[in-house]
N, C-alpha and C positions, 0 to 999 in steps of 0.2 A: 481803302481799308485793307490793303495788302499787308501792311505792317501788323495790324491787329490779327489777321489770319495766321501769320507766321508766329506771332506772340502766343496765340491760343494753342498752337502746336507745341510750343515750349511748355505751356501749362499742362498739356496732356502728358508730355514726357515726364515732367516732375511728378505728376499724380501717379503715373505708373510705377516709378521707382519708389515713391513714398509709400504706396500701398504694400509693395513687397517688403520694404524695410519695416513697416509698422507691424505687419502680420508676423514676421520672423521674431522681432524683438519683443513684441507683446506676449507671444507664446512662451518665450523663455522666462520673462518676468512672472507671468501667471503660474508657470510650472514651479518656479522657485518659491513663490508665495504659498503654494499648497504643500510644500515639503513639511513633514512632521519630524519632531525630535529636536532636542536641545542642541545637537551638533550643527544643525542647519540654521540656528538662530541668527548668526551674523549675516548670512545670505538673505534670510527673510527680512531682517532689519534694513539691509541695503536696498532691497527691492521695494519695501514699503516707503522708505525715504525718497526713492526715485519717483514713485507714483504721487506721493504727497507734493513733492517739489513742482513737477511739471503739470499736475492738475491744478495747482494753485497759481502758477505763473501764467500771465496772459501770453498768448502766442506771439503777439507783436513784440513783447519784451524778449522772448526767446529768439525771435528772428534778429533783433538788433544785437543781442549778445553773441550769437553764433556768426551772423553775417559781418559784423564789424569787429567783434572781440577776437575771433580766431585769426583773421588776417593781421590784427594788431599784435597778437602774440607771436605770430610767425615772423613779422617784420618785413621790411622792404626787400631784404636779401633772399627771402624764401620764395617758394613757388607760389604763383598766383592761383587761387582757387576760384573757379567761376561762381558768380552769385547764385545761379540756379542750383549748384551743388550744395552750397551753404544753406539755401532755402529748403532744399529737400531734407537735409540733416535736421534742421529746426522742426520741420513738420513731423519727421519720424520721432524725434525726442518727445514732442508734445503729445501726439496722438497715440504713441505706444503706451503712455501712462493711462489714457482712457480705455483703450482697447484691451489692455492687460486686465483691467478690472472686469470688463465684460467676460473675457475668457475665464477668469477666476470664478466668477459667479456661475458660469456654465459648468465648470469642473466640479464645484462644490454642490451643484444641483443634482449631479449623478449619484444615485444611491450607493452607499458604501458596500452593499452586498455585491455590486457589480465588480468592484475591485477584489473583494474576497474570493469571488468565484473565479476570476481571472488568475489570481495567485494560486488557487487550489489546482488549477490546470497546469501549473508549472511555469507560468509567465513571470518574467521579472517585473520590477516596478516600472521600468521604462517601457517595456512591451505592453504592460497593462494600460499605461497612460495612452500610448500611441494607438493601440488596436481596439481598446474597449472604451476608455473614458473620453478621450478627445472627440471621436466621431459623434458620440451622444451629446457632448457638451456643445459642439459647434452647431448641431441642429437646434438645440434649445435657444442659442443666443444669436442665430443668424439675423433675425429682424433688427436687433440692436446693433449688430455689426454693420448692417446696411445703412442704418441711420448715421453712424459715425462716418461711413464712407461718403455719404452725401454731404455731410458737414465739411469733410476734408476737400471735396471737390470745390467748394466755395472758397475755403481758406487758401487754396493754392494761389489764388489771385493776390495774396498778400506778399508774395515774393517780390512784387514790384517795388517794395520799400527798400530793397537791397540794390536796386538799379537794374534788375533783370528786365529786359524788354519783352514782357509778356503781353497778354491782351490788354490788361489794365494800364500798364506803362505805355503801350502803343496808343491807347485812347487818350492818355494824358498828353502825349507828344502831338497827336493830331489836333487836339483841342487848343493847345498853346499856339499852334501855327495858324489855325483858321478861325479861332474864337467861336467854334461850333461844338456844342455838347452832344451832338448825335453819336460820336464815337463811343461815349460812355454807355449810351443805350445799346449800341451794337455789342459792346463787350459784355454787358449784362445779359443780353439775349444769348450769347455764346454759352455762358455758364448755366442759364436756365435750360437751354436745349440739351446740355450735357446732363443735367440733374433729372429732368423729367422721366427718361426711361428707367433710371434706377428707382425713382420715387414710385412709379407705377409697378415695377417689379416687386418692390418692398411691400406695397399694399396687397398685391396678388398673393405673395408668399405668406404674409401674415393671415390673410383670409383663408388660405389653404390649410395652414396649421390649425386655425380655429375650427374649421369644419371637420378636420380629422379628429380633434379632441372631442367634439360634440358627437361624432359617430361612435367613437370609443365609449363615451359615457352612456349612449343609448344601448349599445351592445351589452355593456356590463350591467 
């Protein structure tokens, strides 16, 4: 099971970079979709088209298009891009569409008076978003973000379709050599053990938010 252990470390690396990429890109897309005014219509339309495209397209198709389409466009004479890098890009493209909608919902849930108060203090639009709106929005949507993160933890295993020797591909190799399906069970346990702490933390955080709201309702 050494190959599977090394493959699971590859899954963890891909997950780490994908999380960073998804958070950065989805925040930009969400901020663009909340811009007001006709001058920003082309940007809003572009961001809306992006989210519609990648929310509607299955992740496996995106993996194939990025994993095999990009090297095909580059050609044999170009640089060789590792399959784990291409898989990370596909994950970022797909999950950014979902997470951006979560961020957008959180931003729009912040009362407009918060923005008005921030602008009355002399803050610019960007400063108001960064210092006032986003902190409140992130708190509101943290449980939903955690659920998306848990889903991405599992989907990281799909990079095996591009030939990356991760935990799933390692299990497939072991099974083909020894005709024993135990490696698939081991690979599944790796992902379950990775997901359980985040699932428990999500449940705890959701319960904490619920109790705080109940306390606030009793006080008021």
